[in-house]
C-alpha positions in Angstrom: -13.0 -11.0 -15.5 -11.0 -13.3 -13.3 -7.3 -14.3 -13.4 -6.2 -17.5 -11.6 -2.8 -18.6 -10.5 -1.3 -21.0 -7.9 -3.5 -20.3 -4.8 -4.0 -16.7 -6.0 -7.0 -15.2 -7.8 -7.6 -11.7 -9.1 -11.3 -11.0 -9.3 -14.0 -8.4 -9.2 -14.8 -7.0 -5.8 -17.8 -8.3 -3.9 -19.8 -6.4 -1.3 -18.7 -9.1 1.2 -15.1 -7.8 0.9 -16.0 -4.5 2.6 -15.5 -5.7 6.2 -12.1 -7.2 5.6 -11.0 -4.3 3.4 -11.9 -1.9 6.2 -10.0 -4.0 8.7 -6.9 -4.2 6.5 -6.9 -0.5 5.8 -7.3 0.5 9.4 -3.7 -0.6 10.0 -1.4 2.5 10.0 1.6 0.4 8.9 -0.4 -0.8 5.8 -1.7 2.7 5.0 1.8 4.2 5.3 2.8 2.3 2.2 -0.1 3.2 0.1 -1.2 6.3 -2.0 -2.0 9.4 0.0 -5.6 9.5 -1.0 -6.5 6.5 1.2 -8.4 7.9 4.2 -7.3 6.9 7.7 -9.1 5.8 9.7 -10.8 3.7 7.0 -14.4 3.0 7.7 -16.7 0.2 6.4 -18.5 3.0 4.4 -15.2 3.9 2.8 -14.8 0.3 1.8 -18.3 0.1 0.3 -17.8 3.3 -1.6 -14.5 2.0 -3.1 -16.1 -1.3 -4.0 -19.0 0.4 -5.7 -16.6 2.5 -7.7 -14.6 -0.6 -8.7 -17.8 -2.4 -9.7 -18.7 0.5 -12.1 -15.2 0.6 -13.8 -15.1 -0.2 -17.5 -12.6 -1.4 -18.2 -11.9 -2.8 -14.8 -8.7 -1.3 -13.2 -8.9 -2.6 -9.6 -9.1 -6.2 -8.5 -9.6 -8.1 -5.3 -6.9 -10.6 -4.4 -7.8 -14.0 -3.0 -5.4 -16.4 -1.5 -6.7 -19.9 -1.0 -10.2 -18.5 -1.6 -9.9 -15.8 1.1 -10.0 -12.1 0.3 -6.6 -10.7 1.4 -6.2 -7.4 -0.5 -6.4 -5.5 -3.7 -4.3 -4.4 -6.7 -5.1 -1.8 -9.3 -3.8 0.5 -12.0 -3.9 4.3 -11.9 -4.3 5.6 -15.4 -2.0 8.6 -16.2 -3.1 11.8 -18.0 -1.7 14.3 -20.5 1.6 13.2 -22.1 1.5 10.1 -19.9 -2.0 9.0 -21.0 -0.8 5.8 -22.6 0.7 4.5 -19.4 -0.5 3.4 -15.9 1.1 3.2 -12.5 
């Protein structure tokens, strides 16, 4: 699945995204604004593990963001449980 907008694309993760993802998530200012379960420092192995998990999702819940055909980040949904099971964050 791929969603295209003006200079922005949401797409499935590729293994080639791992290096950039690790670089982006090794910035403490970035990680300070994310969920607590993101490890810091963030290694290339962490990035590959995350990408493999994303590639196995069905239905897909996490997407790579491209701007002008360059990988610049990610966006995803966190499914809720119990009485909140019909919602996502």
